[in-house]
C-alpha positions, 0 to 999 in steps of 0.5 A, a space after each residue: 789224180 788232182 781231184 784229191 788234196 796232196 796229203 790225202 793222196 799221200 795217206 792213201 798211197 801209204 795205206 795201199 788204197 786205190 786213188 781213183 774216186 767215184 763222182 759221188 765220193 769225190 763230191 763228198 770229199 770236196 764238200 768235206 774240204 770246204 767244210 774244213 776250210 770254213 771251220 778254220 778261224 781267221 788268223 789261226 792258220 799259219 799258211 795264210 792269215 786270210 784263211 778261215 772265217 772270223 769268229 762266228 760264235 760271237 754272231 749268235 752271242 751279241 744282241 744285234 742282228 748279224 750282218 748276213 751280207 758280210 757273212 756271205 761275202 766272207 764265205 764266198 771269198 774263202 771258197 773263191 780264194 782257197 778252193 781252186 777246184 770250184 768255179 762259178 760260185 753261187 751263194 744265196 741266203 736260204 729264205 725258206 730256212 726257219 731255224 732261228 738258231 742257225 743260218 743257211 745258204 744255198 751253195 752251187 758251183 762248177 767243178 773244173 777238174 778231171 771230171 769236166 765242168 760238172 755242177 753240184 749243189 750244197 747247203 752251208 749252215 752256220 750253227 749257234 756254236 759257230 760250227 759250219 756244216 756243208 751238206 750235199 743238197 738233193 
């Protein structure tokens, strides 16, 4: 039952929906939660001042080259600190990604919850408007 965030469990319970999720649905829900976490802007979340990334839009609007190591460290910190369902995080810049208007990292982790220690893979992209997308990798 702890696979789903508390507010989502309450919402499902109020709507009379079943609460057990398939492995794929649960993984998709986890990736959406990580996406929401990474789309939060640091300092705007009342729960914790450290939650969220710094202003990403400015990375594309400046004339200097973005510090990719700093961005990677911020993403890694956010997931490690605020997503306890994921362990053994691996985050690497995707060198094969050729879109000059966005950045992409290959993300892998292990889910340590009721599903056991199963691994998953995803792509984390930062678009030119500062939006972060997290998509399951095939």
